[in-house]
Each structure stands twice: as structure tokens, then as C-alpha cells.
C-alpha positions as CSV (number, residue, x, y, z in Angstrom):
1,M,-10.0,-4.1,2.1
2,R,-11.9,-2.5,4.9
3,Y,-11.8,1.1,3.2
4,A,-12.7,-0.4,-0.2
5,K,-15.7,-2.0,1.3
6,E,-16.7,1.2,3.3
7,G,-16.5,3.0,-0.1
8,I,-18.6,0.5,-1.9
9,A,-21.3,0.8,0.9
10,V,-21.3,4.6,0.4
11,D,-21.3,4.6,-3.6
12,A,-23.0,1.4,-5.1
13,N,-22.4,2.3,-8.6
14,T,-18.7,2.9,-8.5
15,G,-18.5,0.1,-6.0
16,Q,-19.8,-2.3,-8.5
17,D,-17.5,-1.0,-11.2
18,L,-14.6,-1.9,-8.6
19,L,-16.0,-5.4,-8.0
20,N,-16.4,-6.0,-11.7
21,F,-12.5,-6.0,-11.8
22,G,-12.9,-9.3,-9.9
23,D,-15.8,-11.7,-9.9
24,G,-18.3,-9.0,-9.2
25,T,-18.8,-9.8,-5.6
26,L,-17.4,-8.7,-2.3
27,N,-16.0,-12.2,-1.8
28,G,-13.9,-11.8,-5.0
29,L,-12.5,-8.4,-3.6
30,T,-8.8,-9.1,-3.4
31,G,-5.7,-6.9,-3.3
32,S,-5.1,-7.7,-6.8
33,V,-8.5,-6.6,-7.8
34,L,-8.1,-3.4,-5.8
35,T,-4.8,-2.8,-7.6
36,K,-6.3,-3.3,-11.0
37,A,-9.2,-1.1,-10.3
38,A,-7.0,1.8,-8.9
39,Q,-4.8,1.6,-11.9
40,S,-8.0,2.1,-13.9
41,N,-8.7,5.2,-11.9
42,N,-11.6,3.8,-9.8
43,K,-12.1,6.5,-7.2
44,I,-13.1,4.0,-4.5
45,A,-9.9,1.9,-5.0
46,I,-7.8,5.0,-5.1
47,S,-9.2,6.4,-1.9
48,A,-8.7,3.0,0.0
49,F,-5.0,3.1,-1.4
50,N,-4.5,6.6,0.0
51,T,-6.0,5.9,3.3
52,C,-3.8,2.7,3.8
53,A,-0.8,4.9,2.3
54,D,-1.6,7.5,5.0
55,W,-1.5,5.0,7.9
56,L,1.7,3.5,6.5
57,G,3.4,6.7,6.1
58,S,2.5,7.7,9.6
59,A,3.8,4.5,11.0
60,I,7.0,4.8,8.9
61,A,7.7,8.2,10.2
62,S,7.4,6.9,13.7
63,Y,9.6,4.1,13.0
64,T,12.2,6.4,11.4
65,L,12.3,8.7,14.4
66,L,13.0,5.8,16.6
67,L,15.4,3.8,14.6
68,D,16.6,6.1,11.7
69,P,16.8,3.5,9.0
70,E,18.4,4.2,5.8
71,A,15.7,2.5,3.7
72,I,12.1,0.9,4.3
73,I,11.4,-2.0,2.0
74,I,7.7,-2.6,1.2
75,G,6.7,-6.2,0.5
76,G,3.4,-8.1,-0.2
77,G,0.9,-7.8,-2.9
78,V,0.5,-4.2,-2.4
79,V,3.9,-3.5,-4.2
80,D,2.2,-4.6,-7.4
81,A,0.6,-1.0,-7.5
82,G,4.0,0.3,-7.7
83,E,4.3,4.2,-7.4
84,L,0.5,4.3,-7.2
85,F,0.9,3.2,-3.7
86,L,4.6,4.1,-2.9
87,T,4.2,7.8,-3.8
88,P,1.3,8.5,-1.4
89,V,3.3,6.5,1.4
90,R,6.3,8.8,0.8
91,D,4.1,11.9,0.9
92,A,2.5,10.8,4.1
93,M,5.8,10.0,5.7
94,A,7.1,13.5,4.9
95,R,3.9,15.0,6.4
96,Y,4.2,13.1,9.8
97,M,7.9,13.6,10.1
98,P,8.3,16.5,12.5
99,F,11.9,17.1,11.6
100,A,11.5,16.3,7.8
101,D,13.3,19.6,6.7
102,T,16.3,18.7,8.9
103,H,16.4,15.0,9.3
104,P,17.0,12.6,6.3
105,S,14.1,10.7,5.3
106,P,14.7,6.9,4.5
107,K,14.3,5.7,0.8
108,I,10.8,3.7,0.6
109,I,11.2,1.0,-2.1
110,A,9.4,-2.0,-3.2
111,A,10.7,-5.5,-2.3
112,K,12.4,-7.2,-5.3
113,F,10.1,-10.3,-4.9
114,G,6.8,-8.5,-4.2
115,N,4.2,-10.7,-2.8
116,N,6.7,-13.5,-2.7
117,A,9.2,-11.7,-0.5
118,G,8.2,-13.5,2.6
119,L,8.5,-16.9,0.9
120,V,11.8,-16.3,-0.6
121,G,13.2,-14.9,2.8
122,A,11.9,-18.1,4.4
123,A,13.4,-20.3,1.9
124,V,16.9,-18.5,2.2
125,L,16.5,-18.9,6.0
126,V,15.9,-22.6,5.9
127,R,18.5,-23.2,3.2
128,G,21.0,-21.5,5.4
């Protein structure tokens, strides 16, 4: 949300277009609203997604160099954006991997249960 709010402050017209995907106010700005706006090509929403994807791709590259996972599963509401978010994450990971040409990159995939992944995992844990 931070990057979306910064974009709204810079470009009020496009920012209001983004906010209108929700209730028209900053308080109504949610991940779901941001996703809808990005899917409709709102430039502030897309920029916010790309900035977050860059940060996450950098973190995944570091994590990969330390632990060498075969896959990274992304959960939470952001997976509702699908490839709109996952593709820039993969691209960023490749940019930040110092040995990307010789080291296999993990698969980056969306959690099957999306925003409910944590809830489902907790229920399975409690159930035993």
C-alpha cells in the first residue's frame, strides 16, 4: 500500500482513478482494490506491484543462494493478481541471482489457497 499511496500523492488524477476501484478514499485502499486497478492497467497500481515484486525477487534470490529450494510458494491476497505479480517477481529474482546462468532457479508459484493459505495451514496443523 505504501508505494500506491506514494504514487497517489504524486499523480492525483490517476490516483483517484485507482481509489475509485474501492470506495474512493485512501481508507478503502486494499490489496484487492490495488489488484483490480492493476488488472485494469492503472499505472500507479502497476508501479506499486512492480516495486513490491522487485523487493520480493531480491529477497528470494538471497534466500535461494542460502537454502537452494526447489520452489517458492507465494501466498496471501497478492496471489489474486496471478502472473501480473508473479512474472515481475521471477524477473527480479533472475536479475538479483549472481549465478543465474549456472545455478537452477526455484519455481515461483502461487499458493493453491491464495489468501486463505495461512488459515488452511493452521487448520491442518490443529487437526493433526
